[in-house]
C-alpha positions in Angstrom: 14.6 -6.3 29.4 17.7 -6.6 31.4 20.9 -6.3 29.4 22.6 -9.0 31.5 20.2 -11.7 30.4 21.9 -14.4 28.3 19.3 -17.2 28.6 16.8 -17.0 25.8 14.3 -19.0 27.8 13.8 -16.0 30.2 12.4 -13.8 27.4 8.6 -13.6 27.3 7.0 -14.1 23.9 6.0 -10.7 22.5 2.9 -10.4 20.2 3.8 -9.4 16.6 2.1 -6.0 16.8 4.1 -5.1 19.9 7.3 -6.3 18.4 6.8 -4.3 15.3 5.9 -1.2 17.3 9.2 -1.5 19.2 11.2 -1.9 16.0 9.7 1.1 14.4 10.0 3.3 17.5 13.7 2.5 17.8 14.2 3.2 14.1 12.4 6.5 14.5 14.6 7.4 17.5 17.7 6.6 15.4 16.4 8.9 12.6 15.3 11.7 15.0 18.6 11.9 16.8 20.7 11.9 13.6 21.6 15.2 11.8 19.3 15.7 8.8 22.2 16.0 6.4 23.4 12.6 7.4 20.5 11.0 5.6 20.7 13.0 2.3 22.7 12.5 -0.9 22.8 14.4 -4.1 22.0 12.2 -7.0 22.8 13.0 -10.7 20.3 12.0 -13.4 22.5 9.3 -14.8 22.6 7.7 -11.3 18.8 7.6 -11.1 18.6 5.3 -14.1 21.2 2.9 -12.7 19.8 2.9 -9.1 16.1 2.0 -8.9 13.6 3.6 -6.6 15.8 6.2 -4.8 13.7 8.2 -2.4 13.4 12.0 -2.7 14.6 13.9 0.4 13.3 17.2 -0.9 10.4 18.1 -3.2 10.9 18.8 -6.9 9.4 22.1 -8.1 8.7 23.0 -11.7 11.0 25.7 -13.0 9.6 28.7 -14.9 7.9 28.9 -17.3 6.5 25.4 -16.7 6.1 22.4 -18.9 5.9 22.5 -21.8 8.1 25.6 -22.0 6.5 26.6 -25.3 3.1 26.3 -27.1 3.3 22.9 -28.6 1.3 21.3 -31.4 -0.7 18.2 -30.3 -1.3 17.1 -33.9 0.4 16.8 -37.3 -1.4 19.5 -39.3 -1.4 23.2 -40.2 -1.0 26.1 -37.8 -3.2 29.1 -38.6 -4.4 32.3 -36.8 -7.9 32.3 -35.6 -9.0 35.8 -34.5 -9.9 36.0 -30.7 -13.6 35.8 -30.2 -14.2 34.5 -33.6 -15.2 30.8 -33.6 -14.7 30.6 -37.3 -18.4 29.9 -38.1 -18.6 33.0 -40.2 -15.4 32.2 -42.1 -15.6 33.6 -45.7 -14.8 31.1 -48.4 -13.4 32.4 -51.6 -10.9 31.4 -54.4 -12.7 28.1 -54.8 -12.6 27.4 -51.0 -8.8 28.0 -50.6 -8.3 30.1 -47.5 -4.6 30.0 -46.6 -1.2 29.9 -48.2 1.5 27.6 -46.7 4.5 29.7 -45.9 6.7 27.4 -43.9 7.2 23.9 -42.4 8.0 23.4 -38.7 9.2 20.1 -37.3 9.8 19.1 -33.7 13.0 20.8 -32.6 12.9 23.5 -35.3 13.3 27.2 -34.6 9.6 28.3 -34.4 10.3 31.8 -35.8 7.3 32.7 -38.0 7.6 33.6 -41.7 5.0 35.5 -43.6 4.4 36.2 -47.3 7.0 38.6 -48.5 9.7 37.6 -45.9 12.6 35.7 -47.4 11.5 34.0 -50.6 9.1 35.6 -53.1 5.4 34.8 -52.7 3.2 34.5 -55.7 1.0 37.5 -56.2 -2.0 35.2 -56.4 -1.4 34.2 -52.8 -1.4 37.8 -51.5 -5.0 37.7 -50.4 -4.6 34.4 -48.4 -3.8 34.2 -44.7 -0.5 32.4 -43.8 -0.4 28.8 -42.6 2.5 26.7 -41.4 2.8 22.9 -41.8 3.6 21.6 -38.3 4.3 18.2 -36.7 3.3 16.8 -33.3 5.4 18.3 -30.5 6.7 21.2 -32.6 6.7 24.7 -31.2 3.9 26.8 -32.6 5.2 30.1 -33.9 4.1 33.5 -32.6 1.1 34.7 -34.5 -0.5 31.3 -34.8 -3.1 30.1 -32.2 -4.8 27.1 -33.8 -3.8 23.8 -35.4 -6.0 22.1 -38.0 -5.3 18.3 -38.0 -3.9 17.1 -41.3 -6.8 14.7 -41.9 -9.1 17.7 -42.1 -7.0 19.6 -44.6 -6.7 19.7 -48.4 -3.5 21.0 -50.1 -3.2 21.9 -53.8 -0.8 20.2 -56.1 1.9 22.8 -55.6 1.5 22.5 -51.8 1.0 26.2 -51.8 -2.7 26.6 -50.9 -4.7 25.1 -48.1 -8.4 24.6 -47.3 -9.9 22.6 -44.5 -13.2 21.3 -43.1 -14.5 22.0 -39.6 -14.6 25.2 -37.5 -11.3 26.4 -36.1 -11.2 27.9 -32.6 -8.4 29.7 -30.7 -6.2 27.2 -28.8 -7.5 24.2 -30.7 -4.9 21.3 -30.8 -2.3 23.3 -28.9 -0.7 22.6 -25.5 -0.1 26.0 -24.0 2.9 26.8 -21.9 2.8 25.1 -18.5 -0.4 23.2 -19.2 1.2 19.8 -18.1 3.1 21.1 -15.2 2.5 24.6 -13.9 5.5 26.8 -13.0 6.6 26.6 -9.4 4.2 23.8 -8.6 5.4 20.9 -6.4 5.4 18.0 -8.8 7.1 15.3 -6.7 7.0 15.2 -2.9 9.7 14.4 -0.4 9.3 10.7 0.3 8.3 9.8 -3.3 10.1 6.9 -4.9 12.0 7.8 -8.1 10.5 5.1 -10.2 10.5 5.0 -14.0 7.7 7.6 -14.3 9.2 9.9 -11.7 12.6 9.8 -13.5 10.9 10.7 -16.7 9.2 13.7 -15.1 12.5 14.9 -13.6 14.2 14.6 -17.0 11.3 16.5 -18.7 11.8 19.4 -16.3 15.5 19.6 -17.2 16.5 19.1 -13.5 20.1 17.9 -13.5 20.3 16.6 -9.9 18.0 15.9 -7.0 18.4 15.4 -3.2 17.6 11.8 -2.2 17.5 9.8 1.0 20.7 8.0 1.8 20.1 4.3 1.9 21.2 2.6 5.1 23.8 -0.1 4.8 22.6 -3.5 6.1 25.1 -6.2 6.9 24.1 -9.9 6.7 26.1 -12.4 8.8 25.5 -16.1 8.9 26.6 -18.2 11.8 27.1 -22.0 12.3 29.7 -24.7 12.0 27.6 -26.6 9.5 27.6 -23.9 6.9 29.4 -24.1 3.5 30.2 -21.1 1.3 29.1 -21.0 -2.3 31.0 -23.5 -4.3 32.3 -25.5 -1.3 31.8 -29.3 -1.3 30.7 -31.1 1.9 33.5 -33.1 3.5 31.4 -34.7 6.2 27.7 -35.5 6.8 25.8 -32.7 8.4 27.3 -29.8 6.4 24.9 -27.7 4.3 25.2 -24.8 1.9 24.6 -21.4 3.5 21.3 -20.4 1.9 20.4 -17.7 4.3 23.0 -15.1 3.3 22.4 -15.3 -0.5 18.7 -15.3 0.1 18.7 -12.3 2.4 21.2 -10.4 0.2 18.9 -10.9 -2.8 15.8 -10.1 -0.8 17.3 -6.8 0.5 18.5 -5.9 -2.9 14.9 -6.4 -4.2 13.6 -4.1 -1.4 15.4 -1.2 -3.1 15.6 0.8 0.1 19.1 -0.2 1.4 22.6 -1.3 0.5 23.1 -4.9 1.4 26.6 -5.8 2.8 27.9 -9.4 2.8 29.5 -10.1 6.2 30.3 -13.7 5.5 30.1 -16.7 7.8 31.2 -17.1 11.4 31.5 -20.4 13.3 29.9 -21.1 16.6 33.2 -22.0 18.3 35.2 -18.8 17.9 33.5 -16.3 20.1 36.3 -13.6 19.9 36.2 -13.7 16.1 32.4 -13.4 16.2 32.6 -10.4 18.5 35.3 -8.8 16.3 33.3 -9.4 13.2 30.2 -7.7 14.7 32.3 -4.7 15.8 33.8 -4.3 12.3 30.4 -4.5 10.8 29.1 -1.7 13.1 31.8 0.6 11.7 30.3 0.2 8.2 26.6 -0.7 8.7 23.5 1.0 10.1 21.6 -2.2 10.5 23.0 -5.7 11.1 21.2 -9.0 10.5 22.5 -12.3 11.8 21.0 -15.7 11.2 21.5 -18.7 13.5 22.8 -19.0 17.0 19.9 -17.3 18.7 17.8 -20.2 20.0 18.4 -22.1 23.3 21.1 -24.6 22.2 24.5 -24.9 23.9 26.3 -23.2 21.0 23.7 -20.5 20.4 26.1 -17.6 21.4 24.8 -14.6 19.5 22.9 -13.0 22.3 25.7 -13.7 24.8 28.2 -12.0 22.6 26.0 -9.0 21.8 24.8 -8.4 25.3 27.7 -9.5 27.6 30.6 -8.6 25.4 29.5 -5.7 23.3 26.8 -4.1 25.6 23.8 -4.4 23.4 20.3 -3.9 24.8 17.6 -6.6 24.2 14.2 -5.1 23.3 12.6 -8.5 22.8 14.0 -12.1 22.6 11.0 -14.2 21.5 7.9 -13.4 19.4 4.5 -15.1 19.6 4.5 -16.2 16.0 5.2 -19.2 13.7 7.7 -19.3 12.1 10.4 -17.1 13.8 9.8 -17.5 17.5 13.5 -17.0 18.6 13.8 -13.6 16.7 15.6 -11.1 18.8 15.9 -7.3 18.4 18.7 -5.3 20.0 20.2 -1.9 19.8 23.8 -1.0 20.5 25.5 2.4 20.9 28.6 2.2 18.8 30.8 5.3 18.6 27.8 7.5 19.7 25.6 6.1 17.0 22.8 3.6 17.7 22.9 0.4 15.6 19.9 -1.7 15.0 20.4 -5.5 15.2 18.1 -8.3 14.1 19.2 -11.7 15.3 17.1 -14.1 13.2 16.6 -17.9 13.5 18.8 -20.1 11.3 15.9 -21.7 9.4 15.6 -20.0 6.0 11.8 -19.6 6.1 12.0 -18.0 9.5 14.7 -15.6 8.3 12.7 -14.6 5.3 9.3 -14.2 7.0 10.8 -12.1 9.9 12.7 -10.0 7.3 9.4 -9.2 5.6 7.5 -8.6 8.9 10.1 -6.5 10.8 13.1 -5.6 8.6 11.2 -4.3 5.6 9.1 -1.8 7.6 12.2 -0.7 9.5 14.1 0.0 6.2 11.0 1.6 4.7 11.0 4.1 7.6 14.6 4.9 6.9 13.9 5.5 3.2 10.4 7.0 3.2 10.4 9.2 6.3 9.7 12.8 5.2 8.2 15.9 6.7 10.3 17.9 9.1 13.9 16.7 8.9 15.5 15.5 12.1 17.0 18.4 14.1 20.7 18.6 14.8 19.9 19.6 18.4 16.8 17.5 19.3 17.1 15.8 22.7 15.4 14.8 25.9 11.6 15.4 26.0 11.5 16.4 22.4 12.3 12.9 21.1 9.1 11.0 22.0 6.7 13.5 20.3 8.9 13.5 17.2 9.0 9.7 17.1 5.2 9.4 17.5 4.6 12.0 14.8 6.9 10.2 12.5 5.1 6.9 13.0 1.7 8.4 12.6 2.4 9.6 9.0 4.7 6.9 7.7 3.4 4.3 5.3 5.8 1.5 5.9 3.7 -1.7 6.1 3.0 -3.9 3.2 -0.5 -3.7 1.6 -3.0 -6.1 3.0 -6.0 -7.9 1.5 -8.6 -10.1 2.9 -8.7 -13.5 1.2 -10.9 -16.6 1.4 -9.3 -19.9 2.0 -9.5 -22.1 -1.1 -9.0 -25.9 -1.8 -9.0 -27.2 1.8 -9.2 -26.5 5.5 -6.0 -25.4 7.3 -5.1 -26.8 10.7 -4.4 -24.0 13.2 -1.3 -24.1 15.5 -2.2 -24.7 19.2 0.7 -22.5 20.5 1.1 -19.5 18.2 -0.5 -17.5 15.4 0.9 -18.5 12.0 2.1 -16.6 9.0 1.0 -19.1 6.4 2.6 -18.8 3.0 -0.2 -18.6 0.3 -0.7 -18.1 -3.4 -3.4 -15.6 -4.3 -5.9 -15.6 -7.1 -7.9 -12.4 -7.9 -11.3 -12.8 -9.5 -14.5 -10.9 -10.1 -17.5 -12.4 -8.3 -21.0 -12.6 -9.7 -22.0 -9.3 -7.9 -19.1 -7.5 -9.6 -17.0 -7.2 -6.5 -13.3 -8.1 -6.7 -12.5 -11.1 -4.5 -9.3 -12.9 -3.5 -8.7 -16.6 -3.0 -5.7 -18.0 -1.1 -4.2 -21.4 -1.6 -1.6 -22.8 0.8 1.9 -23.4 -0.7 2.0 -26.8 1.1 3.9 -28.0 4.1 4.9 -25.0 6.2 8.0 -26.3 8.1 10.4 -23.4 8.8 13.2 -25.4 7.0 11.2 -25.9 3.9 12.1 -23.0 1.7 9.8 -24.3 -1.0 6.9 -23.0 1.0 8.0 -19.5 0.0 8.4 -20.3 -3.6 5.5 -18.7 -5.6 4.1 -17.3 -2.4 2.2 -14.0 -2.9 1.5 -13.3 0.7 1.5 -14.3 4.4 -2.0 -15.3 5.6 -2.3 -14.4 9.3 -4.0 -17.4 11.0 -5.0 -17.2 14.6 -3.8 -19.5 17.4 -6.1 -22.5 17.8 -8.7 -22.7 20.6 -8.9 -26.4 21.5 -12.5 -27.6 21.2 -13.8 -24.4 19.6 -11.5 -23.1 16.8 -9.1 -25.8 15.6 -9.1 -25.2 11.8 -9.4 -22.4 9.4 -12.1 -23.7 7.1 -12.3 -23.4 3.4 -14.4 -20.3 2.6 -13.3 -18.5 5.8 -11.8 -15.0 5.4 -8.4 -14.0 6.8 -6.1 -11.0 6.3 -3.0 -11.5 4.0 0.1 -9.4 4.1 1.3 -9.1 0.5 4.9 -9.9 -0.4 6.9 -8.1 -3.0 7.5 -4.4 -3.8 4.6 -2.0 -3.8 4.5 1.8 -4.5 4.7 4.0 -1.4 1.1 5.1 -1.9 -0.2 1.5 -1.6 1.6 0.8 1.7 -0.3 0.9 4.9 0.0 3.1 7.9 0.5 1.4 11.3 -2.9 2.6 12.6 -4.7 1.5 9.5 -3.5 -2.1 9.5 -6.0 -4.9 10.0 -3.0 -7.1 10.9 -1.8 -4.7 13.7 -4.9 -3.0 14.9 -7.7 -5.3 13.8 -9.3 -5.2 17.3 -9.8 -1.4 17.1 -11.8 -1.5 13.9 -15.4 -2.4 12.9 -14.7 -5.3 10.6 -17.8 -5.7 8.5 -19.3 -8.6 6.5 -22.0 -6.9 4.4 -25.0 -8.3 2.6 -27.0 -5.9 0.3 -30.6 -7.1 0.0 -32.0 -5.8 -3.2 -34.2 -6.6 -6.2 -32.4 -5.7 -9.5 -30.7 -2.4 -8.9 -26.9 -2.0 -8.7 -25.4 -2.8 -5.3 -24.5 0.3 -3.2 -21.7 -1.2 -1.2 -19.5 1.9 -1.6 -22.3 4.2 -0.4 -23.0 1.9 2.6 -19.3 1.8 3.5 -19.0 5.6 3.1 -22.0 6.1 5.4 -20.3 3.8 8.0 -17.0 5.7 7.7 -18.8 9.0 8.3 -20.4 7.7 11.4 -17.5 5.7 12.9 -14.5 7.3 11.2 -12.8 6.0 8.1 -9.9 4.3 10.1 -12.4 2.4 12.2 -14.3 0.6 9.4 -13.0 -2.3 7.2 -15.2 -4.0 4.7 -14.0 -7.6 5.0 -16.6 -9.2 2.7 -19.5 -8.1 0.5 -22.3 -10.1 -1.0 -25.6 -9.2 -2.7 -28.9 -11.1 -2.4 -31.5 -10.7 -5.1 -33.9 -13.4 -3.8 -36.5 -14.0 -1.2 -36.3 -13.5 2.6 -35.6 -17.2 3.0 -32.6 -16.9 0.6 -31.4 -13.9 2.5 -31.5 -15.7 5.8 -29.7 -18.7 4.3 -27.0 -16.4 3.0 -26.6 -14.6 6.3 -26.3 -17.9 8.2 -23.7 -19.2 5.8 -21.7 -15.9 6.0 -21.7 -16.0 9.9 -20.7 -19.6 10.1 -18.0 -19.4 7.4 -16.4 -16.1 8.4 -13.4 -16.1 10.7 -14.3 -15.2 14.2 -11.0 -13.4 14.7 -11.7 -11.2 11.7 -15.4 -10.1 11.5 -17.2 -8.5 14.4 -20.2 -6.9 12.6 -22.5 -8.9 10.3 -24.7 -6.3 8.6 -27.6 -6.6 6.2 -28.7 -3.4 4.4 -32.2 -3.5 2.8 -32.6 -1.6 -0.4 -35.7 0.6 -0.7 -36.9 -1.4 -3.7 -37.7 -4.5 -1.5 -41.5 -4.9 -1.2 -42.8 -4.1 2.3 -44.1 -7.7 3.0 -40.7 -9.1 2.1 -38.9 -6.6 4.4 -41.1 -7.7 7.3 -40.7 -11.4 6.5 -36.9 -10.9 6.4 -37.0 -9.1 9.7 -39.0 -11.9 11.4 -36.8 -14.6 9.9 -33.5 -13.0 10.9 -34.7 -12.8 14.5 -35.0 -16.6 14.6 -31.7 -17.7 13.0 -29.5 -19.9 15.2 -26.5 -17.6 14.6 -28.4 -14.9 16.5 -28.2 -15.9 20.2 -30.1 -12.9 21.6 -32.1 -10.0 20.2 -31.2 -6.5 21.5 -34.7 -5.0 21.0 -34.0 -1.7 22.8 -31.1 -1.0 20.3 -33.3 -2.0 17.4 -35.9 0.6 18.6 -33.1 3.2 18.8 -32.0 2.3 15.3 -35.6 2.7 14.1 -36.0 6.1 15.7 -32.7 7.3 14.2 -33.6 6.1 10.7 -37.0 7.8 10.9 -35.3 11.1 11.9 -33.5 11.0 8.5 -36.2 9.4 6.4 -39.8 9.3 7.6 -40.7 6.2 5.5 -38.2 4.2 7.6 -40.8 4.3 10.4 -42.3 1.3 8.6 -39.1 -0.7 8.7 -38.5 -3.2 11.5 -34.7 -3.3 12.2 -33.0 -6.2 13.9 -30.1 -5.8 16.3 -28.7 -8.9 18.1 -25.7 -10.7 19.4 -24.0 -13.3 17.3 -23.8 -16.9 18.5 -21.8 -17.4 21.7 -18.9 -18.8 19.8 -18.9 -15.9 17.4 -19.3 -13.0 19.8 -20.2 -10.5 17.1 -23.1 -8.2 16.3 -25.8 -8.8 13.7 -27.7 -5.8 12.2 -30.6 -5.6 9.7 -31.1 -2.0 8.7 -32.8 0.1 5.9 -30.6 1.8 3.4 -33.0 4.8 3.6 -32.1 6.4 7.0 -29.0 4.2 7.5 -26.8 7.0 8.7 -29.4 8.1 11.3 -29.9 4.5 12.5 -26.2 4.0 13.0 -25.6 7.3 14.7 -28.4 6.5 17.2 -26.9 3.2 18.3 -23.2 4.1 17.7 -22.5 4.6 21.4 -24.2 1.3 22.4 -22.5 -0.9 19.8 -19.1 -1.0 21.3 -20.6 -1.9 24.7 -22.8 -4.5 23.1 -19.8 -6.0 21.2 -17.9 -6.2 24.5 -20.8 -8.1 26.1 -20.9 -10.5 23.1 -17.1 -11.1 23.3 -17.3 -11.6 27.1 -20.1 -14.1 26.7 -18.2 -15.9 23.9 -15.0 -16.1 26.0 -16.9 -17.4 29.1 -18.2 -20.4 27.2 -14.9 -21.6 25.8 
């Protein structure tokens, strides 16, 4: 993109996956070319409590001797010595069953030095033949010489609290946590990149670690532009003035991210270009990332790109995005005092600003916070940068978790010009087959000015662009991916290459029906088999159903699944037949599936290959009649009917042909639209 361009209309619309890739690559370059120490801080324990979710820059190891640092009692009871190798079953009972004399009491935090009869106070002669015991509380240190704790509920103590007897058979180590059993000495208990949440802070405190090295949080400046904007508390003096909602919204949103330090840059008017330029320069002295809202569309007073490019020398990476809302979103970088600054110029409508912050800014800041592995080198340059950037992006979990949800309540009209990030509320429920399912309900009118559409939203449902005459609505019951909103642990975030949203076209996206009698559905085993054949990153189970009925009911269920499932999401409709299905029903189902309207053409040669592959793994599968075919022309997917016994062999035998067959199906579907 030429730097001299100032007319937003010349910018082509970039698909969201490409735009996100650009943002993350530029962020990774910024990190790669920075000295490692620049992104690390030392954090004291008291700071961890006050600052949520700081990210570890270096791993935390367990100091010697481990945790706990002493043998600790698990129960309130009595500590005794049980001879090694003696399970206590031959224990001699004498003196009316009394076996031990109680010589001391040990509470949590007490000195665990042992005391024995004759040490310190006088011990009654009648106790001389008894073994010593110590009353002990949960968490107290077990003294040397004791190797077993008898729970108090199993013990009986005489009236003088001098003698003890108990039920049960004692064993060495019983009810004692040995040294280092919870956390072994020198083990890496927290990794670089882990968030210091409540549990992690508790672990660090348990270990007695006084300070840790954490990732420095980038400073993110938020600037609002527009003559119509009022500051908090200001009263309108003319019609057309509105409160500046964007800045407080984004400041609060970034604060909730927990991965940056938001900086309020105030409001700038559209008319004072020199002041706007100076405000941006001042912000770059303090901030790593700058967000502006407004002034980025194609109006006469939309001056943000002009100022950034023509006056400050910024480079435009993209100036429009093929999405709704947020089309004018512009991403730039600017070298300021030998440091690259990342700039997000967002639209002025609050919904657009929020959605684009979730889609692009949050992953960018997650990469700042959660990048770990080899720290950036102080001397990396030239040809070393690109491999380092790609390595960083391969391992980073920076995208929000995704679910696949079915549309509830009513059909949704698709936009004819752009894919839409539709705000939805989610409901999780357990279906009749025991599988967890998700329903999505629209938050109502989706205008980019209507901030109420974000209220109570749990996610962004990614709806495809309409195809007039073919795909104009997302129907109730259809499945679509949803990008979750809100904060999620690092382990639940998604890698770029695993995202349905970003790389859906590179995966087998499966709608599975398990045809069975009464046994438990084996969806996990089927999915695991597919992952072994195609690779785990290439298989996504979009929907799962089980069918316990007849062949006719199976066919009805398959037709309903094909017709109701989003064509942009599922490309493989698969029926797996359990071995318990009677042979006549297997054959009836095979013949019926071949005739369903959703199957436009049978691929008999592939079906024969599947049969041979299944037979090579399980000879009984020679009796099964697989079905392989192309989905309806509008669908452009594959339909498979395969046996569970021999499934891996069947899939491996047709694996190489499936991608080509899918391409034929997609080409046929496109040519008819």
